[in-house]
C-alpha positions as CSV (number, residue, x, y, z in Angstrom):
1,M,82.2,15.7,83.3
2,K,83.5,13.7,80.0
3,V,84.1,10.8,82.5
4,W,80.6,10.5,83.7
5,K,79.3,10.3,80.0
6,T,81.2,8.4,78.9
7,L,80.8,6.0,82.2
8,T,77.0,6.5,82.2
9,I,77.2,5.3,78.6
10,V,79.6,2.3,79.3
11,V,76.7,1.2,81.9
12,F,74.0,1.5,80.0
13,L,75.3,-0.5,77.6
14,A,76.3,-2.9,79.6
15,L,72.6,-3.2,81.3
16,V,71.4,-3.7,77.5
17,L,73.8,-6.5,77.1
18,V,72.5,-8.2,80.1
19,L,68.8,-7.8,79.4
20,S,69.1,-8.9,75.9
21,S,71.2,-12.3,77.1
22,C,68.5,-12.9,79.7
23,F,65.9,-12.6,77.5
24,L,67.3,-14.6,74.4
25,A,67.7,-17.5,77.6
26,F,64.7,-17.1,78.8
27,R,63.1,-17.4,75.1
28,A,65.2,-20.4,74.6
29,G,64.3,-22.3,77.9
30,R,60.5,-21.6,77.0
31,D,61.0,-23.4,74.0
32,N,62.4,-26.8,75.5
33,A,59.7,-27.0,77.7
34,R,57.3,-27.1,75.0
35,P,57.2,-31.0,74.6
36,Y,59.8,-32.6,71.4
37,P,56.7,-33.5,68.2
38,I,55.8,-29.4,69.2
39,R,59.3,-28.5,68.7
40,V,60.0,-30.9,65.4
41,L,56.5,-29.4,64.0
42,S,57.7,-25.7,64.6
43,R,61.4,-27.1,63.0
44,H,59.6,-28.5,59.9
45,R,56.0,-27.0,59.5
46,P,55.9,-26.4,55.8
47,A,57.7,-30.1,55.1
48,I,55.2,-31.7,57.3
49,I,52.4,-29.9,56.0
50,E,53.2,-31.0,52.5
51,F,53.5,-34.8,53.3
52,V,50.4,-34.8,54.9
53,K,48.9,-33.4,52.0
54,Q,50.6,-36.7,50.2
55,I,49.0,-38.5,52.6
56,E,45.4,-37.1,52.1
57,N,46.5,-37.7,48.2
58,G,47.4,-41.3,48.2
59,D,51.0,-39.9,47.3
60,V,53.0,-42.2,49.9
61,V,53.8,-45.2,49.9
62,E,52.8,-47.6,52.5
63,R,55.4,-50.2,54.7
64,S,55.6,-53.5,53.9
65,D,55.0,-54.4,57.4
66,G,51.6,-52.5,57.7
67,Q,52.3,-50.1,60.1
68,G,51.3,-47.2,58.3
69,Y,53.9,-45.1,56.2
70,I,57.2,-45.3,54.8
71,V,59.2,-42.3,57.1
72,P,60.9,-40.2,55.4
73,T,64.3,-38.8,56.2
74,F,64.0,-35.6,57.8
75,L,61.3,-36.9,60.2
76,A,63.3,-40.2,60.7
77,K,66.4,-38.2,62.1
78,E,63.6,-36.1,64.5
79,N,62.9,-39.6,66.1
80,V,59.3,-40.4,64.2
81,R,59.0,-44.0,64.1
82,Y,55.8,-44.4,62.6
83,I,53.5,-42.0,60.6
84,R,49.6,-43.8,60.6
85,D,46.0,-42.7,58.9
86,R,43.2,-43.3,61.5
87,E,39.6,-42.4,60.2
88,G,41.5,-39.6,58.4
89,T,43.4,-38.4,61.3
90,V,47.0,-38.4,60.6
91,I,49.6,-39.6,63.6
92,F,53.3,-39.4,63.9
93,T,54.4,-41.5,66.8
94,F,57.3,-40.9,68.3
95,G,60.6,-42.1,70.4
96,I,61.5,-45.7,71.5
97,F,58.6,-47.8,73.0
98,L,59.9,-49.7,76.3
99,P,57.1,-50.8,78.7
100,P,56.9,-47.5,81.5
101,D,57.2,-44.8,79.1
102,E,55.3,-42.7,77.3
103,V,54.5,-42.4,73.5
104,E,54.2,-39.5,72.0
105,E,52.5,-38.4,69.2
106,L,51.9,-35.4,66.7
107,V,48.1,-35.6,65.3
108,Y,46.7,-33.8,62.6
109,S,43.3,-33.8,62.1
110,P,41.6,-32.0,59.2
111,K,37.9,-31.7,61.3
112,G,39.7,-30.3,64.3
113,F,39.2,-31.9,67.6
114,K,35.4,-33.6,66.3
115,G,37.5,-35.4,63.6
116,L,39.9,-37.1,66.4
117,P,39.7,-40.4,66.3
118,E,37.7,-42.5,68.7
119,T,39.8,-45.5,69.2
120,Q,42.8,-43.4,70.2
121,L,40.7,-41.0,72.6
122,C,39.1,-44.3,74.3
123,N,42.2,-46.2,75.5
124,E,43.6,-48.3,72.3
125,F,45.9,-50.9,73.5
126,N,45.2,-50.1,77.3
127,K,46.7,-46.8,77.1
128,K,45.4,-43.7,78.4
129,I,46.2,-40.5,77.1
130,V,47.8,-38.4,80.2
131,R,49.1,-35.4,78.6
132,F,46.8,-33.5,75.3
133,E,47.7,-30.3,73.9
134,Y,45.8,-28.1,71.3
135,I,48.3,-26.6,69.1
136,E,46.3,-24.6,66.5
137,E,43.7,-25.6,63.9
138,H,43.7,-29.2,62.9
139,W,47.3,-30.2,65.2
140,F,47.6,-31.5,68.6
141,Y,49.9,-33.5,70.9
142,W,49.0,-36.4,73.2
143,A,51.2,-38.5,75.3
144,R,49.7,-42.3,75.8
145,N,50.9,-44.3,78.8
């Protein structure tokens, strides 16, 4: 009788271990399936929100080449190349740009969808939006081709 009780406990603990590791693997896989800019927002939300507030207040230095704002170190390490303000909307551009690649952008619009700049939505530079995702209030993701 004592052997069955011990065996039951061991089997139960093994089952709990297997199920918990499956759950963690599923969750990690689901998070990695999200576009990279959305994962960056999740990891650095407070710092990114503070940086956007600084841009809105005019406290961030613009780049000398006129290509938006100087990228802070924590975002440069996450592969952010440009940060621009278009009609009150802050656009974080990720990646290295080779002609066939999609350009991924994280977008903050204080007015929501209606505040997104028409020049961006209407194929600026002949690039069409191939993926568009609403993240949460004021935050969007898109990839242009």
